[in-house]
C-alpha positions in Angstrom: -52.6 123.4 -68.1 -55.5 122.0 -70.1 -55.1 118.6 -68.6 -54.8 120.0 -65.1 -58.0 122.0 -65.6 -59.9 118.9 -66.9 -58.8 117.0 -63.7 -59.5 119.9 -61.4 -63.1 120.4 -62.5 -63.9 116.8 -63.5 -64.4 117.7 -67.1 -64.8 114.8 -69.6 -61.8 114.2 -71.8 -64.1 114.6 -74.8 -64.2 118.4 -74.0 -60.4 118.7 -74.4 -60.5 119.5 -78.2 -63.4 121.9 -77.6 -61.5 123.8 -74.9 -58.4 124.0 -77.1 -60.3 125.3 -80.1 -62.2 127.8 -78.0 -58.9 129.1 -76.4 -57.3 129.4 -79.8 -60.2 131.4 -81.1 -60.5 133.6 -78.1 -56.8 134.5 -78.3 -57.3 136.1 -81.7 -58.7 139.1 -79.8 -56.3 139.5 -76.8 -57.5 142.9 -75.6 -61.1 141.8 -75.4 -60.1 138.5 -73.8 -58.0 140.2 -71.1 -60.8 142.5 -70.2 -63.6 139.9 -70.1 -65.0 138.7 -66.7 -67.7 136.1 -66.5 -68.9 134.8 -63.1 -71.4 132.1 -62.6 -74.3 134.6 -62.0 -73.1 136.8 -64.9 -73.1 133.8 -67.3 -76.6 132.8 -66.2 -78.3 136.2 -66.8 -76.3 136.9 -70.0 -77.4 133.5 -71.3 -81.0 134.2 -70.4 -81.3 137.9 -71.3 -78.6 138.1 -73.9 -78.0 135.1 -76.1 -81.3 133.2 -75.4 -83.4 136.3 -75.7 -81.8 137.3 -79.0 -82.5 134.0 -80.7 -85.9 133.6 -79.1 -87.0 136.9 -80.5 -85.8 136.0 -83.9 -87.7 132.8 -83.8 -90.9 134.7 -82.8 -90.3 137.1 -85.7 -90.0 134.2 -88.2 -93.2 132.7 -86.9 -95.0 135.9 -87.8 -93.8 135.5 -91.4 -93.6 131.8 -92.1 -96.3 129.1 -91.4 -95.1 126.8 -88.7 -96.0 123.6 -86.8 -95.5 122.7 -83.1 -94.2 119.6 -81.3 -95.2 119.6 -77.6 -94.6 117.3 -74.7 -94.2 117.5 -70.9 -91.8 115.9 -68.5 -90.7 116.0 -64.9 -87.2 117.1 -64.0 -84.9 115.7 -61.4 -86.1 118.2 -58.9 -89.8 117.3 -59.6 -90.7 120.3 -61.7 -93.1 119.8 -64.5 -91.8 121.3 -67.7 -93.7 121.9 -71.0 -91.2 121.9 -73.9 -92.2 123.2 -77.3 -90.3 122.9 -80.6 -91.3 124.9 -83.7 -90.7 123.8 -87.3 -90.9 126.1 -90.4 -89.4 126.4 -93.9 -86.9 129.3 -93.9 -87.1 130.9 -97.3 -83.7 132.7 -96.9 -81.8 129.6 -95.7 -83.8 127.4 -98.1 -84.1 124.6 -95.5 -86.5 123.3 -92.9 -85.6 124.7 -89.5 -86.4 123.1 -86.2 -85.9 125.5 -83.2 -86.7 125.6 -79.5 -89.8 127.7 -79.0 -89.9 127.6 -75.2 -89.8 125.5 -72.0 -92.3 126.6 -69.4 -92.8 125.4 -65.8 -96.4 124.2 -65.2 -98.1 123.7 -61.9 -100.9 121.4 -62.9 -100.9 119.0 -65.8 -104.3 119.0 -67.4 -105.7 120.3 -70.7 -107.2 123.5 -69.3 -103.9 124.6 -67.6 -101.9 123.7 -70.7 -104.3 125.7 -72.9 -103.9 128.7 -70.6 -100.1 128.5 -70.5 -100.0 128.2 -74.3 -102.3 131.0 -75.0 -100.5 133.3 -72.6 -97.2 132.4 -74.3 -98.6 133.2 -77.8 -100.1 136.5 -76.6 -97.0 137.6 -74.7 -94.8 137.1 -77.8 -97.3 138.2 -80.4 -97.3 134.9 -82.2 -100.2 134.6 -84.7 -102.5 131.6 -84.4 -103.3 131.9 -88.2 -99.8 130.6 -89.1 -100.1 127.4 -87.1 -100.4 124.4 -89.4 -100.4 121.4 -87.1 -99.5 120.2 -83.6 -97.7 116.9 -82.9 -98.2 115.5 -79.4 -98.1 112.2 -77.6 -101.1 110.0 -77.2 -102.2 110.7 -73.6 -105.7 112.0 -73.0 -104.5 115.4 -71.8 -102.9 116.1 -75.2 -105.1 114.2 -77.6 -108.3 113.4 -75.8 -111.2 113.2 -78.2 -113.4 115.5 -76.2 -111.4 117.9 -73.9 -107.8 117.2 -75.0 -105.4 120.1 -75.7 -105.5 119.6 -79.5 -109.3 119.8 -79.5 -109.2 123.0 -77.4 -106.7 124.6 -79.8 -109.3 124.5 -82.6 -111.1 127.5 -81.2 -108.0 129.5 -81.8 -107.0 127.8 -85.1 -110.1 126.3 -86.7 -108.2 125.0 -89.7 -105.6 123.1 -87.7 -104.5 120.0 -89.7 -105.1 116.6 -88.0 -101.9 114.7 -88.5 -102.7 112.2 -85.7 -100.5 111.7 -82.7 -96.9 110.7 -82.6 -96.8 107.4 -84.6 -93.6 106.3 -82.9 -95.5 106.2 -79.6 -98.0 103.9 -81.3 -95.3 101.6 -82.4 -93.7 101.4 -78.9 -97.1 100.6 -77.5 -97.6 98.0 -80.2 -94.3 96.3 -79.1 -95.6 96.3 -75.5 -98.9 94.8 -76.6 -97.1 92.1 -78.5 -95.0 91.1 -75.4 -98.1 90.8 -73.1 -98.9 87.1 -73.9 -95.4 86.1 -72.9 -95.8 87.4 -69.3 -92.7 89.6 -69.4 -90.6 86.5 -69.5 -87.7 88.1 -71.4 -88.1 91.6 -69.9 -87.6 90.2 -66.4 -84.5 88.3 -67.7 -83.1 91.6 -69.2 -83.7 93.5 -65.9 -82.2 90.7 -63.8 -79.0 90.6 -66.0 -78.8 94.4 -65.9 -79.1 94.7 -62.1 -76.9 91.6 -61.5 -74.0 93.2 -63.4 -74.6 96.8 -62.3 -73.6 96.1 -58.7 -70.9 93.4 -59.3 -67.8 94.9 -61.0 -65.9 91.6 -60.5 -68.7 89.7 -62.3 -68.5 92.2 -65.2 -64.8 91.6 -65.5 -65.3 87.8 -65.5 -68.1 88.2 -68.1 -65.7 90.1 -70.4 -63.0 87.6 -69.9 -65.2 84.6 -70.7 -66.5 86.4 -73.8 -62.9 86.9 -74.9 -62.1 83.2 -74.4 -65.2 82.2 -76.4 -64.2 84.7 -79.1 -67.4 86.8 -78.7 -67.6 90.6 -78.8 -68.3 91.5 -75.2 -71.3 93.9 -74.5 -72.5 95.0 -71.1 -76.1 94.4 -70.1 -76.1 97.5 -67.9 -78.0 99.6 -70.6 -80.5 97.2 -71.8 -84.3 97.2 -71.5 -86.1 100.4 -70.7 -89.8 100.0 -69.8 -91.0 103.4 -71.0 -89.4 102.7 -74.4 -90.7 99.1 -75.0 -88.9 98.7 -78.3 -85.6 98.7 -76.4 -86.6 95.0 -75.9 -85.4 94.5 -79.4 -81.9 95.8 -78.7 -81.8 93.9 -75.4 -82.9 90.7 -77.3 -80.2 91.1 -79.9 -77.5 91.8 -77.2 -78.6 88.9 -75.0 -78.8 86.5 -77.9 -75.3 87.4 -79.0 -73.9 87.0 -75.5 -76.0 83.9 -74.6 -73.0 81.5 -74.6 -71.0 83.7 -72.4 -73.9 84.2 -70.0 -74.4 80.4 -69.7 -70.8 79.8 -69.0 -70.7 82.6 -66.4 -73.8 81.5 -64.6 -72.8 77.9 -64.6 -70.7 78.9 -61.6 -73.8 79.7 -59.7 -75.6 76.4 -60.3 -75.9 73.8 -57.5 -73.6 70.8 -57.4 -76.3 68.5 -58.8 -77.2 70.9 -61.6 -73.5 71.3 -62.5 -73.3 67.6 -62.9 -76.5 67.5 -64.9 -75.3 70.2 -67.4 -71.6 69.2 -67.6 -72.0 67.6 -71.0 -73.8 70.6 -72.6 -71.0 72.8 -71.2 -68.4 70.6 -72.8 -70.2 70.7 -76.1 -70.2 74.5 -75.9 -66.5 74.5 -75.3 -66.0 72.3 -78.4 -68.3 74.5 -80.6 -66.4 77.7 -79.7 -62.9 76.0 -79.9 -61.9 76.7 -76.3 -58.5 75.2 -75.6 -57.3 73.6 -72.3 -55.9 76.9 -71.0 -59.2 78.6 -71.6 -61.1 75.8 -69.9 -58.8 75.9 -66.9 -59.3 79.7 -66.5 -63.1 79.4 -66.8 -63.1 76.7 -64.1 -61.2 79.0 -61.8 -63.7 81.9 -62.5 -66.6 79.6 -61.9 -65.1 78.4 -58.5 -64.6 82.0 -57.5 -68.2 82.9 -58.4 -69.4 79.9 -56.4 -67.6 81.3 -53.3 -69.0 84.8 -53.9 -71.0 86.3 -51.0 -74.5 87.2 -51.9 -77.5 88.9 -50.3 -80.8 87.0 -50.3 -82.1 89.2 -53.1 -78.9 88.6 -55.2 -79.2 84.8 -54.5 -82.8 84.8 -55.8 -81.9 86.9 -58.8 -79.1 84.6 -59.8 -81.4 81.6 -59.3 -84.0 83.2 -61.7 -81.3 83.9 -64.3 -79.9 80.3 -64.1 -83.4 79.0 -64.4 -83.9 80.8 -67.8 -80.3 80.2 -69.1 -80.0 76.5 -68.3 -83.2 74.8 -67.1 -85.5 76.7 -69.6 -82.9 77.4 -72.3 -85.3 76.2 -75.1 -88.1 78.6 -74.0 -85.6 81.5 -73.7 -84.2 80.9 -77.2 -87.7 80.6 -78.8 -88.8 83.8 -77.3 -85.6 85.6 -78.2 -86.2 84.4 -81.8 -89.7 85.9 -82.1 -88.6 89.1 -80.5 -85.6 89.6 -82.7 -87.6 88.7 -85.8 -90.8 90.6 -85.3 -89.7 93.6 -83.3 -87.2 94.4 -86.1 -90.2 95.4 -88.3 -91.4 97.9 -85.7 -87.9 99.1 -84.9 -87.1 100.0 -88.5 -90.2 102.3 -88.7 -89.3 104.1 -85.5 -85.7 104.6 -86.6 -86.8 106.2 -89.8 -89.2 108.8 -88.3 -87.1 109.6 -85.3 -84.5 111.1 -87.6 -84.1 114.8 -88.6 -84.8 114.4 -92.3 -88.2 115.7 -93.5 -90.3 112.7 -94.3 -93.9 113.9 -93.8 -94.7 112.7 -97.4 -93.7 109.1 -96.4 -95.9 108.8 -93.3 -98.9 107.2 -94.9 -97.0 104.9 -97.2 -94.6 103.7 -94.4 -97.5 103.1 -92.0 -99.4 101.1 -94.6 -96.2 99.2 -95.5 -95.5 98.5 -91.8 -99.1 97.2 -91.2 -99.0 94.9 -94.3 -95.6 93.5 -93.3 -96.8 92.8 -89.8 -100.1 91.2 -91.0 -98.2 89.0 -93.5 -96.4 87.3 -90.6 -99.6 85.4 -89.6 -102.4 86.2 -92.2 -102.7 84.6 -95.6 -101.5 87.1 -98.2 -104.6 86.9 -100.4 -106.8 88.4 -97.6 -104.7 91.6 -97.3 -102.9 92.5 -100.5 -106.0 93.6 -102.5 -107.6 95.7 -99.7 -107.7 99.4 -99.5 -106.3 101.2 -96.4 -109.8 101.8 -95.1 -110.8 98.1 -95.7 -107.6 97.0 -93.8 -108.6 99.2 -90.9 -112.1 97.7 -90.7 -111.1 94.1 -91.4 -112.2 91.5 -88.8 -109.7 88.7 -88.4 -111.3 85.2 -88.7 -109.7 81.7 -88.2 -109.8 80.8 -91.9 -107.8 83.9 -92.8 -104.8 83.0 -90.5 -101.8 80.9 -91.5 -101.5 77.5 -89.9 -99.2 77.3 -86.9 -96.4 75.7 -88.9 -96.3 78.6 -91.3 -96.6 81.6 -88.9 -93.4 83.7 -88.8 -91.5 83.0 -85.5 -88.0 84.1 -86.3 -85.1 82.2 -87.8 -84.0 80.1 -84.8 -87.6 79.3 -83.7 -88.4 78.3 -87.3 -85.5 75.9 -87.4 -86.5 74.4 -84.1 -90.1 74.0 -85.3 -89.0 72.1 -88.4 -86.6 69.8 -86.5 -88.9 69.2 -83.5 -92.5 69.4 -84.8 -93.9 67.5 -81.8 -91.9 69.1 -79.1 -93.8 69.7 -75.9 -92.8 73.3 -75.6 -93.8 74.1 -79.2 -97.6 74.1 -78.8 -97.9 76.6 -76.0 -95.2 78.8 -77.6 -97.1 78.9 -80.9 -100.4 79.6 -79.0 -98.8 82.6 -77.3 -97.4 83.8 -80.6 -100.8 83.6 -82.3 -102.4 85.5 -79.4 -99.6 88.2 -79.5 -100.1 88.7 -83.3 -103.9 89.0 -83.1 -103.9 91.5 -80.1 -101.2 93.6 -81.7 -102.9 93.6 -85.1 -106.2 94.8 -83.5 -104.3 97.6 -81.7 -102.5 98.7 -84.9 -105.8 98.7 -86.7 -107.3 101.0 -84.1 -104.4 103.3 -83.6 -102.6 103.7 -87.0 -104.4 106.4 -89.1 -104.4 104.1 -92.2 -107.4 105.9 -93.7 -106.4 109.4 -92.8 -107.3 111.8 -95.7 -104.7 114.3 -94.4 -101.8 111.8 -94.5 -102.9 110.4 -97.9 -102.9 113.9 -99.3 -99.5 114.7 -97.8 -98.1 111.7 -99.6 -98.6 113.5 -102.9 -95.7 115.8 -101.9 -93.4 112.9 -102.9 -91.6 114.1 -106.1 -91.7 110.6 -107.5 -95.5 110.8 -107.8 -95.3 113.9 -110.1 -96.8 113.1 -113.5 -99.5 110.8 -112.1 -103.2 111.9 -112.0 -103.6 110.9 -108.3 -100.8 113.4 -107.4 -102.9 116.3 -108.8 -106.1 115.0 -107.1 -104.4 114.7 -103.7 -102.7 118.1 -103.9 -106.0 119.7 -104.7 -107.5 118.1 -101.6 -104.5 119.4 -99.6 -104.9 122.9 -100.9 -108.5 122.8 -99.6 -107.3 122.0 -96.1 -104.7 124.9 -96.2 -106.8 127.4 -98.1 -106.5 130.0 -95.3 -102.7 130.1 -95.7 -102.7 130.4 -99.5 -102.9 133.6 -101.7 -106.5 134.4 -102.2 -106.1 135.9 -105.7 -104.4 132.8 -107.3 -105.8 129.8 -109.0 -104.0 126.9 -107.4 -105.8 124.2 -109.5 -104.4 125.7 -112.7 -100.9 125.7 -111.0 -101.3 122.0 -110.1 -102.2 121.0 -113.6 -99.3 122.8 -115.0 -96.9 121.5 -112.3 -97.8 117.9 -113.0 -96.5 118.1 -116.6 -93.8 120.8 -116.3 -90.7 119.6 -118.2 -88.5 122.5 -116.9 -88.5 121.1 -113.4 -85.7 118.6 -112.9 -86.4 114.9 -112.3 -86.1 113.5 -108.8 -83.9 110.6 -108.0 -84.4 108.3 -105.1 -82.1 109.3 -102.2 -82.1 113.0 -103.0 -83.4 115.6 -100.5 -87.1 116.3 -101.1 -86.7 119.8 -99.6 -84.0 120.7 -102.0 -86.0 119.4 -104.9 -89.0 121.5 -104.0 -86.6 124.5 -103.9 -86.6 124.3 -107.8 -90.4 125.0 -107.6 -90.0 127.8 -105.1 -87.6 129.4 -107.5 -90.6 130.0 -109.8 -92.7 132.4 -107.6 -94.5 133.9 -110.6 -95.4 130.5 -112.0 -96.3 128.6 -108.8 -97.1 131.1 -105.9 -99.9 129.1 -104.3 -98.3 125.7 -104.8 -95.1 127.0 -103.2 -97.0 128.5 -100.2 -98.8 125.2 -99.7 -95.7 123.0 -99.8 -93.9 125.3 -97.4 -96.7 124.8 -95.0 -96.5 121.0 -95.3 -92.7 120.9 -94.9 -93.2 122.3 -91.4 -95.2 119.3 -90.2 -93.5 117.2 -87.5 -93.5 113.4 -88.0 -91.5 112.2 -85.0 -91.0 112.9 -81.3 -88.2 115.5 -81.8 -89.0 117.3 -78.5 -88.2 114.2 -76.4 -84.5 114.5 -77.2 -84.4 117.7 -75.1 -85.5 115.9 -71.9 -82.1 114.2 -71.4 -80.5 117.6 -71.3 -83.2 118.9 -69.0 -82.3 116.4 -66.2 -78.6 117.4 -66.5 -79.4 121.1 -65.9 -82.5 121.0 -63.6 -81.6 118.9 -60.6 -81.7 119.1 -56.8 -78.8 121.5 -56.6 -80.2 124.1 -59.1 -81.3 127.5 -58.1 -84.6 129.3 -58.6 -83.5 130.4 -62.1 -83.1 126.9 -63.5 -86.1 126.7 -65.8 -85.3 130.1 -67.5 -81.7 129.0 -67.8 -82.7 125.7 -69.3 -85.0 127.5 -71.7 -82.2 129.8 -72.9 -79.7 126.9 -73.2 -82.1 124.9 -75.3 -82.8 127.9 -77.5 -79.1 128.3 -78.3 -78.5 124.6 -78.8 -81.3 124.3 -81.3 -80.2 127.4 -83.1 -76.7 126.0 -83.5 -78.1 122.6 -84.7 -80.5 124.2 -87.2 -77.5 126.2 -88.7 -75.3 123.2 -88.7 -72.5 125.1 -86.9 -70.6 124.9 -83.6 -70.6 128.0 -81.3 -67.0 128.7 -82.3 -67.9 128.6 -86.0 -71.0 130.8 -85.6 -69.3 133.6 -83.6 -65.8 133.5 -85.0 -64.7 136.5 -87.0 -61.8 136.5 -89.4 -61.1 140.2 -88.7 -61.6 140.8 -85.0 -61.3 144.6 -85.3 -63.3 145.4 -88.4 -65.5 142.3 -88.9 -69.2 142.6 -89.0 -70.9 142.1 -85.6 -74.5 141.2 -84.6 -75.6 144.5 -83.2 -78.8 143.2 -81.7 -76.9 140.4 -79.9 -74.3 142.8 -78.6 -77.0 145.1 -77.4 -78.8 142.4 -75.5 -75.6 141.0 -74.0 -74.6 144.5 -72.8 -78.1 145.2 -71.3 -78.5 141.8 -69.7 -77.2 143.0 -66.3 -79.6 145.9 -66.2 -82.5 143.6 -67.3 -81.5 141.1 -64.6 -81.4 143.8 -61.9 -84.7 145.3 -63.0 -86.3 141.8 -62.9 -84.9 141.2 -59.4 -86.4 144.5 -58.2 -89.7 143.6 -59.7 -89.7 140.2 -58.0 -88.8 141.8 -54.7 -91.5 144.4 -55.0 -94.1 141.7 -55.9 -93.0 139.7 -52.8 -93.3 142.7 -50.6 -96.8 143.4 -51.9 -97.8 139.8 -51.1 -96.3 140.1 -47.6 -98.2 143.3 -47.0 -101.4 141.8 -48.3 -101.2 138.8 -45.9 -99.6 140.8 -43.0 -96.4 138.7 -42.9 -92.9 140.0 -42.1 -90.0 140.1 -44.6 -87.7 137.1 -44.2 -84.1 136.8 -44.9 -82.4 134.1 -47.0 -82.6 130.4 -46.2 -78.9 130.4 -45.4 -79.3 133.3 -43.0 -82.2 131.5 -41.3 -80.1 128.4 -41.0 -77.2 130.3 -39.5 -79.4 132.1 -37.0 -81.1 128.8 -35.9 -77.6 127.2 -35.4 -76.5 130.1 -33.3 -79.6 130.0 -31.2 -79.2 126.3 -30.6 -75.5 126.8 -29.7 -76.5 129.5 -27.1 -79.2 127.2 -25.7 -76.7 124.4 -25.4 -74.1 126.6 -23.6 -76.8 127.8 -21.2 -77.8 124.2 -20.5 -74.2 123.2 -19.8 -73.7 126.3 -17.6 -76.9 125.4 -15.7 -75.8 121.8 -15.2 -72.3 122.9 -14.0 -74.0 125.3 -11.5 -76.2 122.6 -10.1 -73.2 120.3 -9.8 -71.3 122.9 -7.8 -74.3 123.5 -5.5 -74.5 119.8 -4.9 -70.8 119.6 -4.0 -71.2 122.5 -1.6 -74.2 120.8 0.1 -72.3 117.5 0.4 -69.3 119.3 1.9 -71.5 121.0 4.5 -73.0 117.7 5.5 -69.5 116.2 6.0 -68.6 119.0 8.4 
């Protein structure tokens, strides 16, 4: 029955264990299960006005108690609706953990700072959310969000004057830096990645041959169909790694598309490749059959040109391709490591400044002499002007492992000079970009780094925490002396030591357990723990395009909003829906009365909202003197019937004329 249901409704097999567990749990309360009915419409309004409403209202109530931070971004759904998604982060004192929840997803008509300000203010006012508890806002780097004069963040200062400036999303900075680094290479590799992806996407036979060749060469096969993505430029690193690993298989595969003259030219390198990867006679014979079949393959003009470009880079320009893959794999790994750290869910706001400084120094050390950067302060690094005498000679610049080997073995190669010139240009332009964009000298991020438990006991920790307390004075108890608390905290032997790898949030819980001793310090740290440090909101956009598509109804945005609220609630609690709502005693177990009340009243709320919408529509029609119209389906049916009647009248008219013509002809014959 389960397997049949999966097949009937095209449900992925990964849902089979979920369905079985759900069925087993539901069967514990057979009378309730037998009496339950849940249609599509019912599920929609119970999700919106029942489950979603309950958890949204609880989130709003927590925001009135705890200081919080926001992560905002906008995107366009598959049916071209612009959606503003908002996440909220706060330290939940009862759960003793940092909670990230979905605050809301709102449909916006016009994307500019003024309209976003209006939407945000209306949302805060409608739900009675206090501006005073807002600590910081993390947004992307576009002018609408973070414009220096009229951006949304600047506008928010009139409602929250003490809003912390934690800069924009640093992961976006790094993606843009990767794009900046690739510019001198004229998208050489990016075009190769795209060509490989498209070429395999529409050729299932070619994908099969590719995997077969990889097996013969004893290589782990990977498909290029999900490679480079232009709006996430660091995906060039993953595509470079995958392409480099599969380079021998690609070369053998595309050998079949070479011209006869080129096949003869590259026959010896192909034989050397067979020897290197220990391909036996049976494997060589099978590869030859595959290459002959590929040579007979019918192709469109676009496909022929695409394969020609790929063959050019894999065979005719192999050295150039390998050199550029080497620098991409070596250099972009530094940027990728940073992004992977701060895209995670662990609270790392105290590491932002140190990791950005570490990233910048690691990048600069690839082409700048170490003595010019190691002794400089963050502000001096930001203001440093690169000069020729500060740069490493071309033979010492980091270019990746394979390119370095090629450079040492072929110091006078004709391709080496232009390649190293492009590398130097890429390094300099990217360094200038990072100097401009990374907040290396940010006083806020420097102060936040003092939250690191490893710094306790150092005088600088006390100095930076004092500075941080001044920034958050409006959220701290007015009758407490926080400076005295900081001095005591820095040498308190009763607080357990912190070991690298432990949770920073759990460690600070030991301080929160001393409310009489550290009331102001605890309040300040709870504010700081709420600060976002990565683009968490962007993970919701993939779900948005699965829910909001061309087939969705008018309620799609509220439904998406409710689903997101429930999903983030489950994630923040670390439980599945079955685990959260399961009761060991189905008759006498404790129930969530507020949730039950909202679920039961969802139908009445839905009908009341429908009546209000209908009344508002009638008022607008009355205002403009228009008539009430039926549904689009009724209009379509009516139009079809009118067309059918018109067609029948036309046929009857033509038949009548034909009969009259026959009568006239008959009379003439008589």
